[in-house]
C-alpha positions as a Markdown table, in Angstrom:
| # | Residue | x | y | z |
|---|---|---|---|---|
| 1 | Met | 18.8 | -14.4 | -10.9 |
| 2 | Ile | 16.9 | -11.5 | -12.3 |
| 3 | Gly | 17.5 | -11.2 | -16.1 |
| 4 | Pro | 18.5 | -8.0 | -17.8 |
| 5 | Asp | 15.0 | -7.7 | -19.2 |
| 6 | Gly | 13.6 | -7.8 | -15.6 |
| 7 | Cys | 12.2 | -11.3 | -16.0 |
| 8 | Ala | 12.9 | -14.2 | -13.6 |
| 9 | Val | 11.3 | -17.5 | -12.9 |
| 10 | Phe | 10.3 | -18.7 | -9.4 |
| 11 | Asp | 9.4 | -22.4 | -8.7 |
| 12 | Leu | 6.4 | -22.4 | -6.3 |
| 13 | Ser | 5.6 | -26.1 | -6.7 |
| 14 | Ala | 6.0 | -26.7 | -3.0 |
| 15 | His | 3.1 | -24.3 | -2.2 |
| 16 | Val | -0.1 | -25.7 | -0.8 |
| 17 | Lys | -2.9 | -26.0 | -3.3 |
| 18 | Leu | -6.5 | -26.5 | -2.4 |
| 19 | Arg | -9.5 | -27.1 | -4.7 |
| 20 | Val | -12.8 | -25.6 | -3.5 |
| 21 | Ser | -15.8 | -27.0 | -5.3 |
| 22 | Gly | -19.6 | -27.4 | -4.7 |
| 23 | Asn | -22.7 | -25.4 | -5.6 |
| 24 | Asp | -22.2 | -23.0 | -2.7 |
| 25 | Arg | -18.5 | -22.3 | -3.3 |
| 26 | Ile | -18.9 | -18.6 | -4.4 |
| 27 | Arg | -21.1 | -17.6 | -1.4 |
| 28 | Phe | -19.0 | -19.6 | 1.0 |
| 29 | Leu | -15.6 | -18.2 | -0.2 |
| 30 | Asn | -17.0 | -14.6 | -0.2 |
| 31 | Gly | -17.8 | -15.1 | 3.5 |
| 32 | Gln | -14.2 | -16.2 | 4.2 |
| 33 | Leu | -12.0 | -14.0 | 2.0 |
| 34 | Ser | -11.2 | -10.3 | 2.3 |
| 35 | Asn | -11.4 | -9.9 | -1.5 |
| 36 | Asp | -14.3 | -10.5 | -3.9 |
| 37 | Ile | -14.1 | -14.1 | -5.2 |
| 38 | Arg | -16.2 | -13.0 | -8.2 |
| 39 | Lys | -13.1 | -11.1 | -9.5 |
| 40 | Ala | -11.1 | -14.4 | -9.8 |
| 41 | Ser | -11.1 | -15.7 | -13.3 |
| 42 | Glu | -9.5 | -18.5 | -15.4 |
| 43 | Ser | -7.0 | -15.9 | -16.7 |
| 44 | Ala | -6.1 | -13.7 | -13.7 |
| 45 | Ala | -5.2 | -14.6 | -10.2 |
| 46 | Leu | -6.9 | -12.9 | -7.2 |
| 47 | Glu | -5.0 | -12.1 | -4.0 |
| 48 | Ala | -6.8 | -12.3 | -0.7 |
| 49 | Cys | -6.5 | -12.8 | 3.0 |
| 50 | Ile | -8.3 | -15.2 | 5.3 |
| 51 | Leu | -8.9 | -13.7 | 8.7 |
| 52 | Asn | -10.1 | -14.7 | 12.2 |
| 53 | Ala | -13.0 | -12.9 | 14.0 |
| 54 | Lys | -10.6 | -10.2 | 15.3 |
| 55 | Gly | -9.4 | -9.3 | 11.8 |
| 56 | Lys | -6.0 | -11.0 | 12.2 |
| 57 | Leu | -4.5 | -13.3 | 9.5 |
| 58 | Asp | -5.3 | -17.0 | 9.3 |
| 59 | Gly | -3.8 | -17.1 | 5.8 |
| 60 | His | -2.7 | -15.2 | 2.6 |
| 61 | Val | -3.7 | -16.8 | -0.7 |
| 62 | Phe | -3.9 | -16.5 | -4.4 |
| 63 | Ile | -7.0 | -17.8 | -6.1 |
| 64 | Val | -7.8 | -18.8 | -9.7 |
| 65 | Ala | -11.1 | -20.0 | -11.2 |
| 66 | Asp | -11.1 | -23.5 | -12.7 |
| 67 | Arg | -14.3 | -24.3 | -14.5 |
| 68 | Asp | -16.6 | -25.5 | -11.6 |
| 69 | Ser | -14.2 | -24.9 | -8.8 |
| 70 | Phe | -11.6 | -22.5 | -7.4 |
| 71 | Leu | -7.9 | -23.2 | -6.8 |
| 72 | Leu | -6.4 | -21.6 | -3.7 |
| 73 | Glu | -2.6 | -21.5 | -3.3 |
| 74 | Ala | -0.5 | -20.4 | -0.3 |
| 75 | Glu | 2.9 | -20.7 | 1.3 |
| 76 | Pro | 3.9 | -24.3 | 2.3 |
| 77 | Ala | 3.8 | -23.4 | 6.0 |
| 78 | Leu | 0.0 | -23.1 | 5.7 |
| 79 | Arg | -0.6 | -26.7 | 4.5 |
| 80 | Glu | -1.5 | -28.1 | 7.9 |
| 81 | Ser | -3.8 | -25.2 | 8.9 |
| 82 | Leu | -5.4 | -23.7 | 5.8 |
| 83 | Gln | -7.8 | -26.6 | 4.9 |
| 84 | Ala | -8.9 | -27.0 | 8.5 |
| 85 | Arg | -9.5 | -23.3 | 8.8 |
| 86 | Leu | -11.8 | -23.3 | 5.7 |
| 87 | Glu | -13.6 | -26.5 | 6.7 |
| 88 | Arg | -14.4 | -25.1 | 10.2 |
| 89 | Tyr | -16.9 | -22.7 | 8.6 |
| 90 | Ile | -18.6 | -25.2 | 6.4 |
| 91 | Ile | -21.9 | -25.9 | 8.2 |
| 92 | Ala | -24.7 | -26.8 | 5.8 |
| 93 | Asp | -23.0 | -25.6 | 2.7 |
| 94 | Asp | -22.5 | -27.6 | -0.5 |
| 95 | Val | -18.7 | -27.1 | -0.4 |
| 96 | Gln | -15.8 | -29.5 | -0.6 |
| 97 | Val | -12.2 | -28.6 | 0.1 |
| 98 | Glu | -9.6 | -31.0 | -1.4 |
| 99 | Asp | -5.8 | -30.8 | -1.1 |
| 100 | Val | -4.3 | -31.2 | -4.6 |
| 101 | Thr | -0.8 | -30.0 | -3.6 |
| 102 | Gly | 0.9 | -33.2 | -4.9 |
| 103 | Arg | -1.0 | -33.2 | -8.2 |
| 104 | Leu | -0.2 | -29.6 | -9.4 |
| 105 | Ser | 3.0 | -27.5 | -9.8 |
| 106 | Ile | 3.3 | -23.8 | -10.2 |
| 107 | Phe | 6.0 | -21.6 | -11.8 |
| 108 | His | 5.9 | -17.8 | -11.6 |
| 109 | Val | 7.5 | -15.6 | -14.2 |
| 110 | Ala | 8.0 | -12.1 | -12.9 |
| 111 | Gly | 8.0 | -9.5 | -15.7 |
| 112 | Pro | 5.9 | -8.4 | -18.6 |
| 113 | Gln | 7.0 | -11.0 | -21.1 |
| 114 | Arg | 4.4 | -13.8 | -21.4 |
| 115 | Pro | 6.1 | -17.2 | -21.4 |
| 116 | Ala | 5.8 | -19.4 | -24.4 |
| 117 | Val | 5.7 | -23.1 | -23.6 |
| 118 | Ala | 4.6 | -26.2 | -25.6 |
| 119 | Gly | 2.1 | -28.6 | -24.3 |
| 120 | Glu | -0.8 | -28.4 | -21.8 |
| 121 | Cys | -0.2 | -25.6 | -19.4 |
| 122 | Arg | -2.4 | -22.9 | -17.9 |
| 123 | Ile | -0.9 | -19.4 | -18.0 |
| 124 | Ile | -2.5 | -16.9 | -15.7 |
| 125 | Ser | -1.6 | -13.2 | -15.1 |
| 126 | Ala | -0.5 | -12.7 | -11.5 |
| 127 | Asp | 1.1 | -9.8 | -9.6 |
| 128 | Arg | 3.2 | -11.3 | -6.8 |
| 129 | Phe | 6.1 | -8.8 | -6.6 |
| 130 | Gly | 4.4 | -5.5 | -7.3 |
| 131 | Leu | 4.9 | -5.9 | -11.0 |
| 132 | Pro | 3.2 | -7.8 | -13.9 |
| 133 | Gly | 3.8 | -11.5 | -13.9 |
| 134 | Trp | 2.5 | -14.9 | -14.9 |
| 135 | Asp | 1.6 | -18.1 | -13.1 |
| 136 | Leu | 2.0 | -21.4 | -14.9 |
| 137 | Trp | -0.1 | -24.2 | -13.5 |
| 138 | Val | 0.9 | -27.6 | -14.7 |
| 139 | Glu | 0.3 | -31.3 | -13.8 |
| 140 | Ala | 3.0 | -32.4 | -11.5 |
| 141 | Glu | 4.3 | -35.1 | -13.9 |
| 142 | Arg | 5.1 | -32.3 | -16.5 |
| 143 | Arg | 6.9 | -30.1 | -14.0 |
| 144 | Asp | 10.4 | -31.0 | -15.2 |
| 145 | Ala | 9.5 | -30.6 | -18.9 |
| 146 | Ile | 8.0 | -27.1 | -18.3 |
| 147 | Arg | 11.0 | -26.1 | -16.2 |
| 148 | Ala | 13.4 | -27.0 | -19.0 |
| 149 | Gln | 11.4 | -24.9 | -21.5 |
| 150 | Leu | 11.3 | -21.9 | -19.1 |
| 151 | Ser | 15.1 | -22.3 | -18.5 |
| 152 | Asp | 15.6 | -21.6 | -22.2 |
| 153 | Gln | 13.8 | -18.3 | -22.0 |
| 154 | Phe | 14.5 | -16.9 | -18.5 |
| 155 | Gly | 16.8 | -17.1 | -15.5 |
| 156 | Phe | 15.6 | -19.2 | -12.5 |
| 157 | Cys | 15.7 | -17.4 | -9.2 |
| 158 | Glu | 17.3 | -19.5 | -6.5 |
| 159 | Pro | 15.8 | -19.3 | -3.0 |
| 160 | Glu | 18.4 | -16.9 | -1.7 |
| 161 | Asp | 18.0 | -14.5 | -4.7 |
| 162 | Ala | 14.3 | -14.8 | -4.5 |
| 163 | Glu | 14.3 | -13.7 | -0.9 |
| 164 | Ile | 16.5 | -10.7 | -1.7 |
| 165 | Phe | 14.2 | -9.7 | -4.6 |
| 166 | Arg | 11.1 | -10.1 | -2.4 |
| 167 | Ile | 12.5 | -7.9 | 0.3 |
| 168 | Glu | 13.7 | -5.3 | -2.2 |
| 169 | Gln | 10.1 | -5.2 | -3.5 |
| 170 | Gly | 8.7 | -4.9 | 0.0 |
| 171 | Ile | 6.5 | -8.0 | -0.4 |
| 172 | Pro | 5.4 | -9.6 | 3.0 |
| 173 | Arg | 5.7 | -13.3 | 3.4 |
| 174 | Trp | 3.9 | -15.8 | 5.6 |
| 175 | Gly | 6.1 | -16.8 | 8.6 |
| 176 | Arg | 8.1 | -13.6 | 8.3 |
| 177 | Glu | 5.9 | -10.4 | 8.0 |
| 178 | Leu | 2.6 | -12.3 | 8.0 |
| 179 | Ser | 1.4 | -14.3 | 11.0 |
| 180 | Gly | -1.6 | -14.7 | 13.2 |
| 181 | Glu | -0.7 | -11.5 | 15.0 |
| 182 | Ile | -0.9 | -9.2 | 12.0 |
| 183 | Ile | -3.9 | -7.4 | 10.4 |
| 184 | Pro | -3.7 | -7.0 | 6.6 |
| 185 | Leu | -3.7 | -3.2 | 6.7 |
| 186 | Glu | -0.6 | -3.3 | 8.9 |
| 187 | Ala | 1.2 | -5.3 | 6.2 |
| 188 | Asn | 0.3 | -3.0 | 3.3 |
| 189 | Leu | -2.1 | -5.6 | 1.9 |
| 190 | Glu | -5.1 | -3.3 | 1.7 |
| 191 | Ala | -4.9 | -2.2 | -1.9 |
| 192 | Arg | -4.2 | -5.7 | -3.2 |
| 193 | Cys | -6.3 | -7.9 | -0.9 |
| 194 | Val | -9.3 | -6.0 | 0.5 |
| 195 | Asp | -12.6 | -5.2 | -1.2 |
| 196 | Tyr | -14.7 | -2.8 | 0.9 |
| 197 | Gly | -17.8 | -3.3 | -1.2 |
| 198 | Lys | -18.1 | -7.1 | -1.4 |
| 199 | Gly | -20.2 | -7.7 | 1.7 |
| 200 | Cys | -19.7 | -9.5 | 5.0 |
| 201 | Tyr | -16.8 | -11.9 | 5.7 |
| 202 | Val | -15.0 | -13.1 | 8.8 |
| 203 | Gly | -13.0 | -10.3 | 10.4 |
| 204 | Gln | -14.6 | -7.6 | 8.3 |
| 205 | Glu | -15.6 | -5.4 | 11.3 |
| 206 | Thr | -12.0 | -4.9 | 12.3 |
| 207 | Ile | -10.9 | -4.0 | 8.8 |
| 208 | Ser | -13.8 | -1.6 | 8.2 |
| 209 | Arg | -13.2 | 0.1 | 11.6 |
| 210 | Met | -9.5 | 0.6 | 10.8 |
| 211 | Lys | -10.4 | 2.0 | 7.4 |
| 212 | Met | -12.8 | 4.5 | 8.9 |
| 213 | Ser | -10.3 | 5.7 | 11.5 |
| 214 | Gly | -7.3 | 5.7 | 9.2 |
| 215 | Gln | -5.2 | 4.5 | 12.0 |
| 216 | Thr | -3.1 | 1.3 | 12.5 |
| 217 | Asn | -1.0 | 0.4 | 15.5 |
| 218 | Lys | 2.0 | -0.5 | 13.4 |
| 219 | Lys | 3.1 | -0.5 | 9.8 |
| 220 | Leu | 5.3 | -2.6 | 7.6 |
| 221 | Cys | 8.2 | -0.4 | 6.5 |
| 222 | Gly | 11.6 | -0.6 | 4.8 |
| 223 | Leu | 14.8 | -0.2 | 6.9 |
| 224 | Val | 18.2 | 0.7 | 5.6 |
| 225 | Ala | 21.4 | 0.4 | 7.7 |
| 226 | Ser | 23.3 | 3.7 | 8.0 |
| 227 | Leu | 26.6 | 1.9 | 8.1 |
| 228 | His | 27.8 | -1.2 | 6.4 |
| 229 | Val | 26.6 | -3.4 | 9.2 |
| 230 | Pro | 24.3 | -6.5 | 8.8 |
| 231 | Leu | 20.8 | -6.4 | 10.1 |
| 232 | Thr | 19.0 | -9.6 | 11.3 |
| 233 | Ala | 15.5 | -10.7 | 11.7 |
| 234 | Gly | 14.3 | -10.3 | 15.3 |
| 235 | Met | 16.2 | -7.2 | 16.1 |
| 236 | Arg | 14.3 | -4.7 | 18.2 |
| 237 | Leu | 13.8 | -1.2 | 16.9 |
| 238 | Leu | 14.4 | 1.5 | 19.4 |
| 239 | Ala | 13.4 | 5.2 | 19.1 |
| 240 | Ile | 16.5 | 7.4 | 19.6 |
| 241 | Gly | 16.4 | 9.6 | 22.7 |
| 242 | Glu | 17.5 | 9.9 | 26.3 |
| 243 | Glu | 15.3 | 7.0 | 27.2 |
| 244 | Pro | 15.2 | 4.7 | 24.2 |
| 245 | Arg | 11.9 | 2.9 | 23.8 |
| 246 | Glu | 11.0 | -0.1 | 21.7 |
| 247 | Val | 8.9 | 0.9 | 18.7 |
| 248 | Gly | 9.1 | -2.2 | 16.5 |
| 249 | Trp | 11.1 | -5.2 | 15.2 |
| 250 | Ile | 12.8 | -6.5 | 12.1 |
| 251 | Thr | 11.1 | -9.4 | 10.3 |
| 252 | Ser | 13.4 | -10.1 | 7.3 |
| 253 | Ala | 16.9 | -8.8 | 6.5 |
| 254 | Val | 19.4 | -9.2 | 3.6 |
| 255 | Tyr | 22.3 | -7.6 | 1.8 |
| 256 | Ser | 21.1 | -6.0 | -1.5 |
| 257 | Lys | 23.8 | -6.0 | -4.2 |
| 258 | Arg | 21.6 | -3.7 | -6.3 |
| 259 | Leu | 21.3 | -1.1 | -3.5 |
| 260 | Gln | 24.7 | -2.0 | -2.0 |
| 261 | Lys | 23.2 | -1.7 | 1.4 |
| 262 | Tyr | 22.0 | -3.9 | 4.2 |
| 263 | Ile | 18.2 | -3.6 | 4.1 |
| 264 | Ala | 15.3 | -5.1 | 6.1 |
| 265 | Leu | 11.6 | -5.2 | 6.4 |
| 266 | Gly | 10.1 | -4.6 | 9.8 |
| 267 | Tyr | 7.1 | -3.3 | 11.7 |
| 268 | Val | 7.3 | 0.2 | 13.2 |
| 269 | Lys | 4.7 | 1.3 | 15.7 |
| 270 | Arg | 2.8 | 4.5 | 14.8 |
| 271 | Gly | 3.8 | 7.6 | 16.8 |
| 272 | Pro | 3.7 | 11.4 | 16.3 |
| 273 | Gly | 4.6 | 12.5 | 12.8 |
| 274 | Gln | 5.5 | 10.4 | 9.8 |
| 275 | Val | 7.3 | 7.1 | 10.2 |
| 276 | Val | 9.2 | 7.4 | 6.9 |
| 277 | Gly | 12.4 | 9.2 | 7.4 |
| 278 | Ala | 12.7 | 8.4 | 11.1 |
| 279 | Lys | 16.0 | 7.2 | 12.4 |
| 280 | Leu | 16.0 | 4.3 | 14.8 |
| 281 | Asp | 18.4 | 2.0 | 16.5 |
| 282 | Ala | 18.2 | -1.8 | 15.8 |
| 283 | Leu | 19.5 | -4.0 | 18.6 |
| 284 | Glu | 19.7 | -7.7 | 19.1 |
| 285 | Arg | 17.2 | -9.1 | 21.5 |
| 286 | Ser | 19.8 | -11.2 | 23.2 |
| 287 | Glu | 21.9 | -8.1 | 24.1 |
| 288 | Arg | 24.9 | -10.4 | 24.2 |
| 289 | Pro | 28.2 | -8.8 | 25.5 |
| 290 | Gly | 29.7 | -6.6 | 22.8 |
| 291 | Ser | 26.5 | -6.2 | 20.8 |
| 292 | Ala | 25.9 | -2.7 | 19.6 |
| 293 | Ala | 23.0 | -0.8 | 18.2 |
| 294 | Val | 22.8 | -0.3 | 14.4 |
| 295 | Arg | 21.4 | 3.0 | 13.2 |
| 296 | Val | 18.7 | 2.5 | 10.6 |
| 297 | Glu | 16.5 | 4.8 | 8.6 |
| 298 | Val | 12.9 | 4.1 | 7.9 |
| 299 | Thr | 12.0 | 4.2 | 4.2 |
| 300 | Gly | 9.0 | 3.6 | 2.0 |
| 301 | Leu | 8.4 | 0.4 | 0.0 |
| 302 | Pro | 9.5 | -0.9 | -2.4 |
| 303 | Phe | 13.1 | 0.0 | -2.0 |
| 304 | Ser | 14.6 | 2.3 | -4.6 |
| 305 | Pro | 18.3 | 2.9 | -5.6 |
| 306 | Ser | 18.0 | 6.2 | -3.8 |
| 307 | Ala | 16.9 | 4.5 | -0.6 |
| 308 | Ala | 20.1 | 5.2 | 1.2 |
| 309 | Pro | 20.3 | 7.0 | 4.6 |
| 310 | Lys | 21.8 | 10.5 | 4.9 |
| 311 | Val | 24.3 | 10.4 | 7.7 |
């Protein structure tokens, strides 16, 4: 749960962790990442995307410098593909990629208060939820001891609560909002993950072209149900009119006790005028007998207590 001081702890130990070392690691990673690896330090995490040649996502990572190497961390679902994706581009580079997932654990404290723990532990500033926070990197054998110390200071966020908090904050997640069909700018990752002055990297042409045009085919938005009716991931979003047309889909949906509303994240295709404020219908793809459309309003992210539709 989120504490009254706004702090909460998230156990990210299951995330994949890769160590990238070798004399060419900086040049190599700057050719693979959408952000500038030179901004990663031993005290602050760097957020970045790994793309394919068409500018679509191969991965979404957080990076921290570690003496003569870099540590990359990502959602567990990327464990099978992320290392292979990086190694595919190692030609004659002095670069080694090692999976250290089982040797290291990570906790994230969301909130301004820097955690105080005894014993060996790396504490790194990291913004994972659109607010200040701290990553704690520890050896796997010390995970339980550090967890106990953190439990004395903060409330631990269970997976269900963590998902609600993530959606309220409008943060995209791999396997939900992020996939191999999404370009970072569509997922609101530009400000956090893209450096336009760093030089060439895989997928850069697409990102630069979208930046110059100022246009995206779709955009990740917040959605609020007009009535007290649940929303579900996979629902189609239909523009209201005499001939309804599909304009997007829902990627994640929860009930927010804080907002007292059913809310969701979803992609809305760009059309005439502004997307925010538009009213759409959400409809199950199965269109099973008795299913009805749910009226939703498109809102900005993150959600705010005033993010309630006017009906």
